[in-house]
Each structure stands twice: as structure tokens, then as C-alpha cells.
KEMI-754539 format. One record per residue: x, y, z of N, C-alpha, C in turn. Coordinates in Angstrom, 3 decimals, padded with zeros to 6 digits, always signed. Layout:
N
X;Y;Z;X;Y;Z;X;Y;Z
...
! end
This chain:
114
+008.827;+008.285;-013.142;+008.272;+007.165;-013.350;+008.589;+006.143;-012.707
+007.622;+005.193;-012.302;+008.142;+004.300;-011.402;+008.207;+002.933;-012.369
+009.067;+002.260;-011.770;+009.185;+000.807;-012.342;+008.434;-000.462;-012.055
+007.870;-001.594;-012.559;+006.553;-002.437;-012.205;+007.371;-003.341;-011.342
+007.080;-003.665;-010.369;+007.737;-004.759;-009.528;+006.678;-005.753;-009.471
+007.273;-007.329;-009.717;+006.379;-008.191;-009.096;+007.352;-009.418;-008.760
+006.697;-009.764;-007.523;+007.589;-010.703;-006.382;+008.535;-010.068;-005.995
+009.218;-008.871;-005.634;+010.274;-008.403;-005.272;+011.032;-007.735;-006.334
+011.029;-008.179;-007.843;+011.998;-007.644;-009.201;+011.340;-007.123;-009.817
+012.177;-006.166;-010.491;+011.722;-005.224;-011.622;+011.263;-006.308;-012.993
+010.283;-005.734;-013.470;+009.702;-006.822;-014.499;+010.278;-006.620;-016.111
+010.913;-006.951;-016.473;+011.873;-006.752;-017.583;+010.909;-006.399;-018.990
+011.043;-005.208;-019.879;+010.501;-004.762;-020.809;+010.497;-005.674;-022.056
+011.576;-006.609;-022.407;+011.554;-007.207;-023.242;+012.642;-006.337;-024.256
+013.256;-005.421;-023.917;+014.255;-004.436;-024.735;+015.650;-004.173;-024.037
+015.713;-004.644;-023.115;+016.592;-004.616;-022.130;+016.779;-004.087;-020.899
+015.367;-003.053;-020.864;+015.461;-002.249;-019.988;+014.438;-002.854;-018.751
+013.454;-002.002;-017.923;+012.450;-002.368;-017.487;+011.242;-001.828;-017.687
+009.747;-002.491;-017.276;+008.841;-002.083;-017.366;+008.184;-000.513;-016.828
+008.001;+000.501;-017.426;+007.620;+001.521;-016.904;+006.170;+001.609;-016.314
+005.691;+002.472;-015.406;+004.172;+002.811;-015.278;+004.181;+004.071;-014.716
+003.038;+004.391;-015.387;+002.357;+005.924;-015.431;+001.172;+005.914;-015.182
+000.930;+007.477;-014.631;-000.921;+007.509;-014.160;-001.164;+006.799;-013.113
-002.355;+006.254;-013.256;-003.264;+005.242;-012.146;-002.141;+004.236;-011.673
-001.352;+003.662;-012.599;-000.616;+002.348;-012.257;+000.517;+002.533;-011.520
+001.125;+004.213;-011.955;+002.400;+004.740;-010.994;+001.895;+004.740;-009.599
+000.664;+005.775;-009.368;+000.360;+005.964;-007.976;+000.130;+004.277;-007.476
-000.368;+003.472;-007.462;-000.855;+002.537;-007.235;+000.186;+001.672;-006.722
+001.182;+001.511;-007.655;+002.455;+000.974;-007.340;+003.074;+001.760;-006.078
+003.206;+002.793;-006.140;+003.491;+003.831;-004.770;+002.920;+003.518;-003.645
+001.719;+003.487;-004.100;+000.305;+003.071;-002.296;+000.854;+001.706;-002.393
+001.172;+001.005;-003.155;+001.439;-000.720;-002.429;+002.770;-000.796;-001.471
+003.828;-000.098;-002.418;+005.008;+000.042;-001.299;+005.087;+000.743;-000.373
+004.404;+001.700;-000.341;+004.268;+002.424;+001.248;+003.120;+001.589;+002.065
+002.208;+000.845;+001.361;+001.493;-000.152;+002.730;+002.189;-001.097;+002.995
+002.959;-001.908;+002.361;+003.774;-003.117;+002.374;+005.232;-002.594;+003.386
+005.274;-001.734;+003.095;+006.838;-001.451;+003.869;+006.970;-001.340;+004.925
+007.804;-001.616;+006.146;+007.374;-001.608;+007.730;+007.917;-000.184;+007.496
+007.056;+000.292;+008.373;+007.496;+001.775;+008.926;+008.774;+001.632;+009.905
+009.624;+002.413;+009.687;+010.983;+002.514;+010.296;+012.073;+001.568;+010.187
+011.887;+000.848;+008.501;+012.782;-000.228;+008.251;+013.725;+000.529;+007.791
+013.487;+001.624;+006.881;+014.477;+002.281;+006.389;+015.320;+003.014;+007.127
+016.272;+003.107;+007.484;+017.044;+004.222;+008.505;+017.195;+005.396;+007.853
+017.176;+005.730;+006.500;+017.405;+007.484;+006.153;+015.924;+007.748;+005.829
+015.135;+006.893;+005.765;+013.296;+007.018;+005.324;+012.662;+006.647;+006.472
+012.983;+007.106;+007.648;+012.056;+006.536;+008.843;+010.522;+006.820;+008.999
+010.506;+007.657;+007.952;+008.765;+008.099;+008.127;+007.854;+006.975;+006.732
+008.844;+006.560;+006.229;+008.273;+005.661;+004.890;+007.983;+004.403;+005.559
+006.843;+004.120;+005.116;+006.037;+002.810;+005.393;+004.601;+002.647;+005.838
+004.235;+001.841;+006.386;+003.200;+001.503;+007.617;+003.412;+000.549;+008.268
+002.191;+000.488;+009.810;+002.505;-000.233;+010.400;+001.493;-001.431;+010.397
+001.012;-001.268;+009.349;-000.090;-003.005;+008.786;+000.539;-004.276;+009.095
+001.887;-004.384;+009.343;+002.257;-005.331;+009.931;+002.064;-005.997;+011.036
+001.464;-005.238;+011.653;+001.240;-005.718;+013.102;-000.151;-005.805;+013.465
-001.201;-005.657;+012.351;-002.317;-005.953;+012.437;-002.710;-007.268;+012.779
-001.812;-008.794;+011.982;-002.383;-010.118;+012.549;-002.274;-010.377;+014.268
-001.313;-009.254;+014.856;-001.354;-009.227;+016.174;-002.194;-008.644;+016.986
-002.875;-007.857;+016.607;-003.833;-007.113;+017.257;-005.025;-007.804;+017.721
-005.964;-007.323;+018.547;-007.060;-008.198;+019.141;-008.023;-007.743;+017.694
-008.672;-009.011;+017.079;-009.784;-008.977;+015.785;-010.458;-007.384;+016.159
-011.228;-007.320;+017.389;-011.982;-005.823;+017.438;-011.627;-004.700;+017.146
-010.213;-004.721;+017.251;-009.645;-003.636;+017.118;-008.785;-003.123;+015.527
-008.856;-004.537;+014.885;-008.117;-004.377;+013.306;-008.498;-003.306;+012.852
-009.865;-003.368;+012.156;-010.303;-002.410;+011.293;-010.153;-000.720;+011.230
-010.239;-000.204;+012.652;-009.811;+000.868;+013.376;-008.277;+000.900;+012.633
-007.628;+000.175;+013.140;-006.289;+000.331;+013.020;-005.796;+000.182;+011.685
-006.454;-000.552;+010.881;-006.111;-000.538;+009.324;-006.183;+000.911;+008.783
-007.553;+001.882;+009.116;-007.853;+002.584;+008.746;-006.780;+003.762;+009.106
-006.312;+003.851;+010.480;-005.189;+004.611;+011.101;-004.011;+004.099;+010.219
-003.490;+003.293;+010.343;-002.269;+003.038;+009.569;-002.021;+003.307;+008.263
-003.160;+002.837;+007.335;-003.139;+003.004;+005.883;-003.262;+004.940;+005.850
-004.223;+005.542;+006.296;-004.005;+007.103;+006.385;-002.713;+007.694;+006.473
-001.956;+007.349;+007.812;-000.745;+007.465;+008.364;+000.395;+007.525;+006.779
+000.329;+006.288;+006.352;+001.140;+005.735;+005.387;+000.878;+006.504;+004.043
-000.187;+006.877;+003.794;-000.329;+007.584;+002.555;-000.536;+009.100;+002.523
-000.465;+009.342;+003.654;-000.711;+011.284;+004.231;+000.513;+011.694;+003.088
+001.831;+011.383;+002.931;+002.567;+012.566;+002.256;+002.443;+012.328;+000.659
+001.533;+011.460;+000.284;+001.273;+011.462;-001.335;+000.498;+012.587;-001.832
+000.603;+013.382;-002.668;-000.460;+014.661;-003.170;-001.141;+013.966;-003.954
-002.601;+014.578;-004.109;-003.544;+014.623;-004.645;-004.335;+012.980;-004.450
-003.805;+012.267;-003.360;-004.786;+010.875;-003.271;-005.424;+011.426;-002.128
-006.929;+010.581;-002.077;-007.600;+010.548;-001.262;-008.647;+009.320;-000.922
-008.214;+009.099;+000.319;-008.728;+007.784;+000.962;-010.155;+007.683;+000.980
-010.750;+006.831;-000.109;-012.270;+006.732;+000.597;-012.977;+006.041;+001.265
-011.778;+004.594;+001.249;-012.515;+003.658;+002.371;-011.698;+002.544;+002.299
-011.462;+001.995;+003.628;-010.466;+000.939;+003.976;-011.198;-000.343;+004.787
-011.224;-001.587;+004.160;-011.985;-002.521;+004.381;-010.930;-003.752;+004.791
-011.326;-004.136;+006.218;-010.297;-005.524;+006.580;-011.398;-006.603;+006.946
-010.710;-007.821;+006.088;-011.652;-008.675;+006.385;-010.739;-009.920;+007.227
-011.461;-010.592;+008.269;-010.440;-011.400;+009.137;-010.145;-013.071;+008.368
-009.259;-013.342;+008.666;-009.462;-014.824;+008.131;-008.534;-015.422;+009.018
-008.788;-015.393;+010.484;-007.817;-016.270;+011.328;-006.992;-015.668;+011.812
-005.825;-016.040;+011.615;-004.100;-015.197;+011.990;-003.758;-014.308;+010.875
-004.672;-014.279;+009.631;-004.100;-013.332;+008.727;-005.693;-012.125;+008.210
-005.349;-011.799;+007.289;-006.566;-011.073;+006.643;-006.336;-010.621;+005.213
-007.554;-009.997;+004.792;-007.396;-009.297;+003.372;-007.724;-008.050;+003.615
-006.761;-006.946;+003.376;-007.273;-005.686;+003.541;-007.254;-005.192;+001.903
-008.335;-004.067;+001.868;-008.864;-003.706;+000.536;-008.831;-002.274;+000.828
-008.218;-001.052;-000.164;-007.793;+000.255;+000.236;-008.432;+000.791;-001.315
-009.683;+001.727;-001.010;-010.332;+002.124;-001.971;-010.036;+003.884;-001.851
-009.030;+004.285;-003.148;-008.946;+005.560;-003.160;-008.784;+006.485;-004.452
-008.794;+007.393;-004.631;-009.374;+008.571;-005.881;-008.064;+009.286;-006.245
-007.796;+009.310;-007.064;-006.468;+010.486;-007.374;-006.910;+010.876;-008.569
-006.946;+012.420;-008.677;-007.264;+013.191;-009.667;-008.646;+012.763;-010.522
-009.406;+012.436;-009.687;-011.192;+011.897;-009.886;-010.846;+010.370;-010.384
-009.844;+009.799;-010.534;-009.547;+008.350;-010.991;-009.789;+007.138;-010.009
-010.823;+006.684;-009.637;-010.739;+005.536;-008.780;-009.731;+004.398;-008.653
-009.179;+004.282;-007.423;-007.975;+003.214;-007.612;-008.427;+002.411;-006.180
-007.555;+000.793;-006.534;-008.064;-000.026;-005.656;-006.817;-000.689;-005.163
-006.348;-001.039;-004.114;-005.317;-001.810;-003.571;-005.705;-002.727;-002.655
-005.524;-004.111;-002.987;-005.820;-005.337;-001.989;-004.356;-006.030;-001.774
-004.129;-006.367;-000.175;-003.150;-006.968;+000.307;-003.612;-008.090;+001.009
-002.981;-009.101;+001.499;-002.811;-010.067;+002.351;-001.817;-009.603;+003.591
-002.578;-009.643;+005.045;-001.146;-009.448;+005.844;-001.610;-010.601;+006.834
! end
């Protein structure tokens, strides 16, 4: 079971503990963690994370293809997770990334701003 995070903090459950996630919500939390963590930033887990933080520094014409590559690489260790679509929308020096997935037949969508 994953604990729910909001702005880098665990979300209290109102009973002295933390809110737990399950099913698709748990998978989506793990997906977001893998995508938002800089690959190589955790010394004992060097394969965890993605290179998505580099996207705003790449040429605009290369960003879509690199997003697809970095997302697939970051999510490769997740069992039963199938990448359906990766969409990058440029907005100057940053952009919006939308990742559509399927987990055990359940559609999931992750969105983040880079």
C-alpha cells in the first residue's frame, strides 16, 4: 500500500495516520513518483526515476520523441502496466506532459508540468 502524497507531504487520514491508496490510485501514485524523480538522484536506487527534467532544455522538435523514450524507460519496471500514449504540449520554456496507461484493463492518466 502506498501513502498519499500532496506537495511532498503525506496526507493525514484524520485518525493519527496517513491516507493509504490502493488499486489504480496506488499505481498512479507510483507512476507519478517514477516520472517526477530525477533518474540517478537516489544513490542506492540509480535506475529509479526519469530524465524528463531535461525536456525543457531540449530542442522543441525533439521533445515529443524524448518524452516517449523517457516515460517508457522510467515505467519499464512496473508490472502489468501498459503505456498507451504520451503527449507533450509545449508552452515556451516549459510544457504539459500527459501519459495514458492501462493497468489490468483499467485506464489511467497521469499529467505533469515540466
